[in-house]
N, C-alpha and C positions, 0 to 999 in steps of 0.2 A: 594510355589515351587520357586518363584523368589528369595525369601530371602535365600533359601537353596543354590541356584546357585550363587547368588550375595549377600553374607552376609553383604556387606557394606550398602545395602538399609535399613537395620535395624538401622543404626546409626542416621538417620534423624528423628526418632520418638521423639518428644518433644525436638528437637535440637533448641538451641537459640543462641543469639549473645554472651552471656557469655561463652557458651561452645566453640564457634568459637574462641573467644579471647584466651581461655585456650589452644586450640589445636594449634593455630598459635604460641603462646609463647613456647609451648613444642616442636613443630617441629623445631623452630629456635635454641632452647637450645640444642637439640639432635644433630642437624647439626653441631654446633660449636664443639661438642665433636667428632662427626663422621668423619669429614674431616681430621684432623690430624691423628686420630686413623687408619682410613682406609688406608692411605698412608703407615703407619708403618706396618700394617698387610699384605699389598700387598708385601712388601719386605720380610716379613717373609715367604710368600708363594713362594718366588723366582721370583716374577713378578716385573716389573718396578713400581715405587711408584704410578704413576698416574692411574694404573689399579685398585687401591683401590677406587678411585673416581668413576670409571666406575661401580664397584661392589656396590657402594652406590647410584647409580642413580635409576634404576628400581626396584631391589629387595626389598628395604624398603617399597615402595608404593604398589607393587603387593602383597607381603606377608600380608600387612595390609588389603588390599581390599578383599582378598579371604580367609584370615584366620579367626579364631574365636576370637582371643584375640585382644582387642582394644588398649592395651598399649605395646605389644611386638615390640621391635625395631630390625629389621632384617638388616643384612649387613655383612661385613667382621668381623670375630672373630678369636681369637688367635689359638685355638685348631684346627679348621677346616683349617686355613691357614697353620699351621704346617703339618697337614695331607696331604694337597695338595702338598706341597713341597716334603714330604717324598714319596708320590705316584709317582711323575713325575721325580724325580732325576735319577732313573735308565734308563729313556727313552730319556732324553734330558738335555742339560746344562741349568741351571737356568737363566732366563731372555732372552734366545734365542727365535727366532721366532717359532721354533718347540715346545719349552716348553710352550709358550703362547698359541699356537694352541691346545696342549693337555689339558691345564688348562681349556680352554673354552669348549672343548668336555667333560671334566670331570664334569663341572658344568651342562651341558645338561643331562648327564647320572644320576647324583645325583638328579636333579630335576625330571627326568622321573621316577626314582625308587620311590621317595617320592610321586609323584602324583599318581602313580599306586597303592601304598599302601593305600593312602587316598581314592581313588575311590572304591577300593575293600573292604574298611572298615577293613583293616588289621593293624591298628595302634598298636595293642597289640604285634606285632612282635618285637617292641622295647624292650619288657621285657626280651629278650634274653641277653641284656646288663644289668646285675644285678648291684645294687648299689655298692657293694664292688669292682667289676671290674672297673666301671666308676671312683670311688674314687681313686683307685690305678693308673689308667691310667692318670687321670686329674692331680694328684700331680706330677707324673713323667713328663707329658707334660709341666707343668708349669716350672719345673727345666730345661728341654731341651730348652724351648722357651727363658727363661731368659739367659741361658748360650750361646745360639746361637747368642746373640746380643753383646757378649763381644768383638768380633773383631771390630765392628763398634764403640764401646765405646773407645777402645784403638787406633783406627785408623790404624789397621794392616790388612794385606791381607794374607790369607792362602788358600791352596787347601783343600777341604773337604775330609776326610778320609772315609774308609769303615764304621767305627762306630763313633758315635757322640763323645764319650769320647776321642777318638784319635784326632778328630778335635780340641777339646778344649785344649788338650795338645799342639797341634801345635800353637794355639792362644797364650797360656801362654808363650811358648818358644819364639815366635815372639815378644810378648809384653815386655819380659825381654830384648831382643836384642834392641828394639826401640819402644817407645810409643809416639805418636804424642800428646803432652801435651795440645795444644789448643783444639783438638778434645775431649780429656778426660775432659777438663774443661767445654766444652759446655754440655756434657752429665751430669756432676755433677751439673752444674747450673740448667739444666732442672729438674733434680730430686729435687733440693732444692726448686725451684719455685712451683712445683706440690705438694710436701709434705707440704710446708709452707702454701700455700693457702688452702689446704684441711683442715688443722688444724684451720686456722683463720676463714674461712667461706666456708663450703662445697658446697654452692650454686654457688660460683664463678667458671666459667669454667677454672679450673686450667691447663688443657691440652692446651687449646687455648692460655692462657696467656703465658705459657712456650714456645710455638711455636712462638708466635708473638715477644716476647722479644729476644729470641735467634736468630731469623731470622733477626731482625733489627741489632743486634750486629754483626752477620755474615756479613751483607751487609756493615755496617759502618767500620769494621776492615779489610775487605778483607780476611775473613777467608778462602775462597776458592781461591787458587792461583795456577793455572795450566798453563803450557806453552807447546806449540806444537813446537818441534824442529826436525832438521835433525839429523841423527845418528852421523854425524861428530861433533856435538856439545858436544858429550860425550867423554871426554878426557881420555878414558881408553880402551885399546885394548881388555882386557879380557871381559869387558862388551859388546863391539861390537861383539866379537866372540860368546859370549853366546846368543846374540840376533839372530845372524845368525843361530846358532845351534837350537835355540828354533823354529824359523820359519821353519826350515827344518823338525822338528818333526811334527809340525802342518800340514804342507803340506802333509807329509807322512800319517798322520792319516786320512786326508780328502780323499786321494787317496785310502787308504785301505777301507774306508767307501763306496766309489763308487764301488770298486772291489767286496766288500761283497754283495752289492745290485745285481750286475750282477750274481754272483754265486748263490744267493738265487733264482733268476728267473730261472736259469738252474735247480736247485734242484726241484723247483715246477713243471717244465715241465717234468723232469724225473719221478717224483712221479705220475704225471697225466698219462703219457704214460707207466707206470709200467716198466721203464728202471732201473732195480735194480743196475746194475753196474754204470750207470750214476749218480744215486742217491747217492751211497756210495762215488763215486769220489767227488761229490759236497760237501758232508758232510766233507770229509777229507780236501778239499780246504778251507772250512769255518773255520775249526779248526785251520789251518795254519794261515789264515788271522787274526783270533781272537788272536792267540798267538803273532803275529807280532804287532798288534795294542796295545796289553797289554804292550809289551816292549817299544813301542814308547810313550805311555802315561806315563810310569814310567820315561823315559828320560825327557819328557816334564815337568813333575812335578819337577824333580831335577833342570832343567834349570830355571824354573819359580821361584822356591823357592830361588835359588841363586841370581837371578836378584832382587827379592823383598827385599832381605837382604842388598843389596848395598845401601849405604847412600852417597849422593853427596852434595858438596857445590857449589853454583853458583857464578860465577865471571862475572860481567857485563862488556861488552866491550864498546869501544868508540861509536860504531854504534848502541848501544842499545841491541844487541844480548847477550845471556848468554852462557858461556861455563861451563860445569859441570865436576868437579874433585871429585874423591873419597875423603872422608873427611880427610884421613891421607896422601893424595898425592897432596895437593894444593901447587903449586910452591911458593917458598919464594918471598915475596914482593907483592903478589897479595892480594887484599881485597875481602873477600867473602861478600855475601849479607845478611848473618845472618840466612838464611833459611836452613832447611834440605830437600833436594830434593830426590825423589824416582821415579823409572820408573813404570808407570802403566802397569801391565802385567795381562792379562786375559787369556782366552782360545783361542782367535782369533789370527790371524797372526798380528805381529807387523809391522806397516808401517814404514820403515826406513826413509822415507822422512818426516814423521810427527809423531814422537814419543811423547806420552803424559808424561810430567814430572810433578809430583805433589809436589808443594812447600807449600801446605796448607792442609786444611781439606776437607773432602768429603761433598758435598751438593746434594740435590735432582736434581738440574739441570733443563733442559727444560721440561716443562709439556705442552703437546699439548693443544691448546685451542679448544673449540667446543666439540660436542658430538661424541661418538665413532660410527664407521660404524655399520649399522644394517645388519647382515648376519648370516645365520645358520652355526655353526661350521661344518667343513668338516667331513663327516662320513666315517671312514675307519674301516671295520669289524675287521681287525687284531688288530688295536689299541684299538678298543672298547672292545675286549675280554681281552686285557691286563689290561685295566682300570676298567673293571666291578667289580672285587672283591674289589678294593679300593673305587669305587663309592658306593657300598653297605655299607661298613663300615662307610664312611663319611656320608652317608644318615642317618643311624641309630644314629650315634654319634651326628651329628648336630641336628637331630630332638629331641633326648633325651635332649640335652641342651636347645633347644627352648621350649619344652613342660614343662620342669621343671621350667623354668623362668615364663612361662605363667600361670602355676598352682599356683605358689607362689603369683603372682599378682592377679589372680582371687579370691584367698582366702581373699585378702584385699578388693577388689572391689565388690565381690559378683556376678560377671558376670558369665554366663554359658560358659563353655569351651568344645569344641568338638575336641578331638585329631585328628580324621580323617579329619575334615575340616582344621585343622592346617597343617596337612600333605599336603593337596591339595594346601594351600596357599604357604607353603615353596617350594613345587615342582614347582608350576607356577613361583614363584620368581626366582628360579635357572634356569629354562628352558628359560624364557624370558630374564633373565639377561645374559645367555650364548650367546644370539643373539645380545647383546649390549656390548660384550667384558668383561663380568663379570666372575670371577672365583667363586667357590662354596661359598655360604653365609649361614648364620644361624642366630638364635636369639641371641642377645647380652645381657648378664646379666647387665653389667655396664650401657649401654645406655638405656635399658628398665627401670632400676631403676631411671635414670635421667628423662625419659619420664613420669614415674608415679609420681615422686616427683614434677615435673613441672606442674602437674595437668591435664595431657592429658585426655580428655573425650572419644574420639573415635580414630579410626585409621587415621583420617584426619591429625593428628599430623605427621604421617609418610609421608603423601602426601606432607605436607609443608616442611618436611626434604628433600624430593626429589627435591622440587622446589629450595631450597637453594643450594643444591649440583649442580643442573643444572646451576644456576646463576654463581656459582664459576667456573665451567668449561667454561662458555662462556666469563667471563670478568676478573677473578682474578687469573688465573693460573700463569701469570708472577711474581706475588708476592711470589710464592712458590719456586722460583729458588734458593734462598740463604738459604733455610731451611736445617740446618746441619743433616747429616745422624745419627750422634750420638744422636741427640734429638729424632729422630724417634725410635732409639734403647731404649732410656730412657722411652719413652711413652709405648712401648711394655712391658718392664721390670716392669714398675709401674702397668700396667694393669693386669699382670699375678700374681702379689703378692697375689691378692684376690683368685686365683685358688688354692693356697696351703692350704690344710686343714688336718693338721696332726691329729686332733682329730677324723677325719673320720675313721682312722685305729683302734683307741681305741674303738670307738663306735661299729664298726663291730665286733671286738674281743669280746666285752661284750655281744653282741647279740648272736653270735655263734662263737666259736673258729675257725671253718673251714671258716667262712666268713672273719674273720680277716686275716687268712692265705692266702686266695685267693686274698684279697686286697693287701697284702704285696708282694705276688708273682707277681701279675700284675704290681705293681709299679717297682719292681726290673727288671722284664723281659722287660718292656718298656724302662727303662733306659739302660739296657744292650744291647738291639738290636737296639736302636736308631741309625740312622734315620728310620729304618724299623719298624715304630710304629704299623703296622698291626699285627706284631708277638706278641706284648704285649697284644693286645686286644684278639687275637685268643687264646692265652694261657689262659687268664682269663676266656673267655667264655667256653672253653673246660673244665677247672677245675670246673666251676659252673655247667655245664651239667653233668659232672661225679659225682659230689656230689648229684645232683638231682636224677640221675639214681640209685646211691647207696642207697639213702634214700628211693626211690620208691621200690627198690628190697628188702630192709630190713627195713620195717616200724616198729614202736614201737609195741611190743606185751607185754603187762604188765599183771601181776597177781594182782587182786584187793582184798583188805580185809578191815575190819573196822578199822578206825583210832580213836583216842581219842575223836574227835568231832562227832563221829557216822556218818561219811561219808566214802564211799568206796574210797580208795586211793591206789596208786601204792605201793605194799608191799616192793619191793626191794628199791625204792627210799627213803621211809620213815622208813625202818627197822622194818616193822610190821610182826607179826606172822600170818601165813596162816592156814586155816582149813585143817586137814588131809584128810577129806573125800570129800571136795568140792573144786573145782578150778573155780574161776571166772576170765576168760581171756578176755581182751579187745584188739581188733585189730584196730590200728589207721592208716587208709589209705584205698584207693580203692583196691579191690581184683582183680588183673588182672594177665596176663600171666607172668609178670616179677617177681612177689612176691608170686605167688600161692604156689610154692613148699616150700617157707619160712614158710608159715602158717602150712603146714603139718609137717615140721621139729619141729616147736615150740610146737605143740600139742603132737607129738610123744615123745619129750623130757620130757614133764610134765607127760605123762603116765608112762615113765620109772622111773622118780624120785619119784613120789608119789605112793607108793605101795598100800596104803589103800584108794585110790581114788574111789569114787562111783558115783559122779555127776560132770559133767563139764558144765559150763554155758559160752557160747561164746557171749560176749557183742559186738554187731554189730553196735553200734551208730556211730563209726568212719568209717564204710564201706559205703562210699557215692556212689560207683559204683562197678559193677561186670561184668566181661566178661565171655566168654565160658570157658577159662582156670580156672578162679576163681571159677566158678560154679562147674566145675569138681573136683577141689581141695576140695571144701567144701563138696561135696558128698563123696569123699574118706575119709575126716576127720570124717564124721558121721559114715562111715563103720568101720574105724580103732578104734574109741572110743568104739563103741558098741561091736566090736569083742573082746575088752579087758575087757568086762563085766562092762563097765561104761556107765551110762545114759548121754545123751547130750541134752542141751536145747539152743535155740537161743533167744536173746532179742534185742530190739531196732532196728529191721530191718526197713529201710525207704521204701517208696513206690516203688522207682525205683528198688531196690534190691529184694523186695518182688515180684514184677511183673516178674522178671527174673526167680526166683526159682519156681514160679507157672507155667510159660510157659514151663519149662524143667522138670516139675513133681517132682522136688526135694522137693517141699512143702509136698507132700504126703509121701515121703520117710522119712522125718524128723518127720512128724506127727503134725497135728494142735495143739495137746495138749502140744507139746514141743516148741512151738513158743510163746513168750511173748512180750507184748508191751514195757515193760521197765525192767530194771535189778532188781529193788526192788521186783516186782511181781514174776519174775523168781526165785529169791533167796528164798523168803518166801514160795513159793509153793513147792519147792523141798528140802528145808532144812531138814524137819523131815524125809522124805523118805531116804535121804542120810545118816542120822545118826542112822537109825534103826539098832539095833544090832551092833552099832559102839563102838569103844573102846576109843574114845576121850572124856575126862571128861569136858574140858573147851573149847568149840568152840568159837573162836573170832567173829563168825558171828551170834551167838545166840541172843545177845543183839540187834544187828541191825535188825534181823527179828522180835523181840518182839516190838521194837519201831515202825517199819513200819507197822506191822500187826495192832497195836492199832490205828495208825493214819488213 
């Protein structure tokens, strides 16, 4: 019982110093990959980079302690990070305090749902995400993730559009206008280091090497070069006017947000007091506020885009201050500093007394030292209801990714894997992680592979990974200041290359054409609706369920006859001749309310088509279950066939189906003498009777009956 509640107790049976050394080495190796990856993934999720370290603190250890896999490495992963950003973007601005609060609450909901599924032993619910859907979604997500990093690679800033491909078009347009070459160079260098080391020696931590080398170069060359200046330092009236106009729109948007909150409260009060007029007035006012906010947001976007496209040259003054002129408007005789300067414009009010001018590349910046605050995310029922659908999708998607990795490793190690226990481990990891500022986490394929290759014996390797992350948070965060954002973008792009699996579409198509179609449609829908990734998954799941229901409603009903190898086969599929006086019909699937009428239609059609039919054998080997509607349909089939002057026999009934027809007295109606244990017996016992006074000279079933009668 203790081992079921605390799976990690089983690690220490026959545990020795050699296993401990292997776990310590594996934990350190994974941590060296995890630390830079987690910071990159946090930014993909719309969080400050250091929140990736928070998500790498408790989740890896807790998931290992309470899961069933001994090598699964849990933490921030690309797809879940992207889903987190997509889920929260409609609710708050990425990176804002509200966005971070929602992300922590989302982690709590994801963990709670996973934990509940595990405790209730409902791990099979993940099967609703079929492999074709996951393949289509994952390939699309990989393209979305990689393309979302282009702005950081080029060193440009754009507003996100309603759809992802529109955002990428904005990035391309901005990059054509101006690309910060040192930033692009850092990204390309990181790619070259990672790819080169991977080819030279895969065991070398190529991500860590790329991060260390580029961070040192960034520090040594002054890659990041920002200046805080007063608006008077910008020597362009148009720019100063645009800043004032932009600030006015931001202030207006904030005021409208406050006004909307007040009107919403009035609406709630009117609804509670059943004040119909007051309720409709509030609804009208909310519509007006929403329209005004939309206009202001559009104006804000125009101002922000115009300001971002302005490129300045800096002219250093005798007192050390810098004046900024538009590149084509530098007065004659002045010497520029050789840098291209841009105004840093976000979604917040621009402080005119301390404007941030960027003369270099973007870096991670200050990373707070020490552990995150321990607190339960604020529970707001309205927000919870908005986040719950996304939490369910992330829970299932994240768990499917984790269990797939765990199964692949268990096949190599031979260890026992319990999907429900893994759900409990992942759930606890996300719930406890949410209390220490972690956004949703899951099992990582790349880091799990590193863990396995490094020789990890037990989940203690993940405990040591947590220790290394904790030491980093306590002592080494200042070293991360000069890490270029372009390098983190390269780390993400490098990681998601492995998610692209074009052969998965071909494999699904070869298996079943409808599976291939579902995979392709899921892929296209996910790309088309991005960043609303849930729509792609919902479309894929809906198509899978529709195909399942269609197949359940119209199972295969085949006519059997003798083939050249003296085996009963599908006559239509193999182009075989059937007997005129006998029909051997096999029903492949459970007989229940959804397909009961289909069986009746198929039997009636055969009665109409075969005018000389005297005997029908219904092969029931494929009927593994039957409900009341199915039993009623079977009874009607017996009546219909006999009323047409044709004898009917049943063969291959399993015990469960036989019990149902006995309880409903259908057994007596059919007659014990017409129920056979197998098809061979039914065919051989009824063949002569069916051909008595028959006109068929050469029955294809005669040889089959002679062979099986002799045997």
